[in-house]
N, C-alpha and C positions, 0 to 999 in steps of 0.2 A: 687216523690222518685223512683228511678229506682230499678228494681228487679234483683239482680245479683245472685240469689240463684242458686247453682249448683245442678243439678239433677243427681243422681248417680244410675246406674243400680245395682241390686244385683249381687253378684259374679257369681251366676249360669247362668246369662245371659251374663255377661262379658266374661267368659272363652271361649265360642264358638267363639266369635268375635276375641279374641286374638289368638286362635288357627288357625283361618282362615287367619289372617294377617301373622302369622308365616309360614304357608304352602305356601301362595302366595310368600312370600319373599324367601323361600327355593327354590321354582321352578325358580324364576328369577335369583337367585345367581348361581344356577346350570348351567344356560345358559351362564353367563358371565365369569365364572371361578374365580380364586383367585384375589381379589381386594385389594386396599389400602384405608383405611378409613381416611378421613380428617375432623378434628374437628376445630371449631373456631366460633367467634362471628357473630351473625346475624345483628349487628348494624353498621358495618363498610361500608362506602360508597366507590364507585369505585376509587375515588381519593386517598384513604388511602394507605399508603405503604404496609400494610399487606394484603389488598385486592389484590393489584398488585402482591405481592409475591405469594399469594395463586393461583392466575390465572396462573402465570408462572409455579408453581409447578404442577397444573393440566395438563398443556400442556406437561411438561416433562414426567409425569407419563404416559400419553396417548401415547406419541411417543415411550415410552419404552414398550408399550403393556400391561400396568397395568390398569385395570378398576378402575375408581375413584368412591368411595362411600362417599357421603356427605349428609348433612341433608336436602337438597332440598329447603331451605329457602334463604333469602337474605344474604348479607355480605360475609364473608369468604366462607360459603357454596356455594353461587352463584359463587364466583370467582373460586373455585376449579372445580365445574361443568362446568363453562364457558371455562376454559382453556382446559379441556379434550374434551368437545363437539366441540369446534372450531378447535381442532387439529385432529378431526376425530376419537377420541377414544370412549370407552364405558364410559358413565357418568350416574351414578346411583344416584337418589335422593330419600331419605327416608323422605317423606313429612308428616308433622303433622300440624294440624290447631292450631295456637296459637294466642293470641291477637296481638302480634307484628309481626306475620308472617302470614298475611291473604292470601297470594298467593304463589304458588310454583314458583321457578325460571324457566325460559324457556329453560335452557341448559341441558336437561336430555334426554338421549337415552332410559333409563329404569326408569320409575317413579313408585314408590310404595307409597301408601297412608295409613297412620296409624291413628287410633283413640286413641291408647294407647301407652304410653311411654314404657311399659313393652316389647311389641313386637318390637317396633322400636329400642330400645337400644339393645335388643338381636340380632337383624339383623345385626347391626354393627359388632358384634363379631362372627357371624355365618360363615363368609367366607372371612375374612380379613387376608392377609399375613403380614400386617404392619399397624401401627397407627401413624398418624402425627397430632399434635395439634399446631395450631397457637393461638395467643392471643384470649381470650374470657372470658365469665362470668361463672355463676354457671353451666349452661348446659355443657359448654366445660369442666369445672373441673370435673363434674359428669362423663362424658364420659371418660375423661383421667384417673381418678382414678379407674374406673371400669376396663379399659384395663390393668392398672398396677396390680390391685388385681387379675384378672383372670390369668395373666401370672405368677405372683408371687406364687399363690397357685396351679399352674398347672391345673387349671380348663379349661384353654385354652392352645393350643400349644404355644411354645416360639414364640415371634414375636418382631421385632424392634418397639420401642416406641420413637418417635423423637419429641422434642419440638422445634419449630422454633420461634426464637425471644429471644436471650440471655438476653437482658436488661429486657424484660417483665417477663421472668421466673426466673430471678436470685434470687429474694426474696423468692419465693416458694422453690427453691432448697436449699437455705440457711436454711430456716425453717425446711425442712425435715432433713437436717444434724444436725442442732442444737437441734431440739426437738425430732424428732422420733428416730433417731439413738442414741442420747445421753441418752434417757430414755429406750433404748432397746425395743421400740415398733416395730421396724423393724430391720432386720439384716443389718450390714454395707454394705454387697454386694448388697442389694436390690436397692440401689440408682443406681447401674450399669445397671439396667433394662432400664434406661432413658438416652437418648442422647440429649444434648441441643446444638443448632447450629443456625447460620444465613446463612449458606452456602448451597444452594440447590445442589451444586455438591456433598457435603458430604452426604446430604439426599439420593440422588440417588445412591451413592456408597454403602451406608448401605443397602438400599433396594435390589439393584441388587445382592450384595454379599449374602444376606440372602436367596433371592428367588431362587437361584440356588439349594437350598436344598428342595424346595417345592415338586419337583417331587418324592422325596424319601418318602413322606407321603403315608400312606396306602390307603387313599381315598381322592378324590377331591370333594366329595359331601359336601354340607353345613352341619355344625355340630354345635349344640347349646352348650354353656358352660355347663360343667357337674355340 
């Protein structure tokens, strides 16, 4: 019988590790400037249409001089990093060891390693000018709804949140409208925080239009959500 017991350190020992991970991330992000975070499934293979779409997206972002920030694993994360890397752009991988993600993808110009989801997820929101989510599972949804919540509550600055894959995301958007808005759990205008599209030209137009405002921000230093 295998022993799968998880050994957990006490919080007093975890906190210094998390703080160090955040400091290393802040130093790295200061170097690359404002980036675009790309979320999506680790399980998709290179022949999948969404992998190929994410690779093209990474390429376009890099050619527009936007650093790409992705999870560092396989699937859509790899595709986004690959597109940016092969286009000669800055390709950031926020790597974490998981049972399904035993190795980091090789398409990273800046590689950060995390032991904790706390610090890894905070890093996505530390220096991103925009967030793009392609189809994915619980991890993707977690990152997506964190981005929406931080922008909605103004704990992070305004930022475009774009969902790529209209057919995939349609049911979720319908549920948000039918359940969250109808029960007044969110305001009707909150759904406007999200754009859903299949068109990468539209994605780039949204990001380019918004990012012209970035220079007006008081500081370009990485900032954690409040």
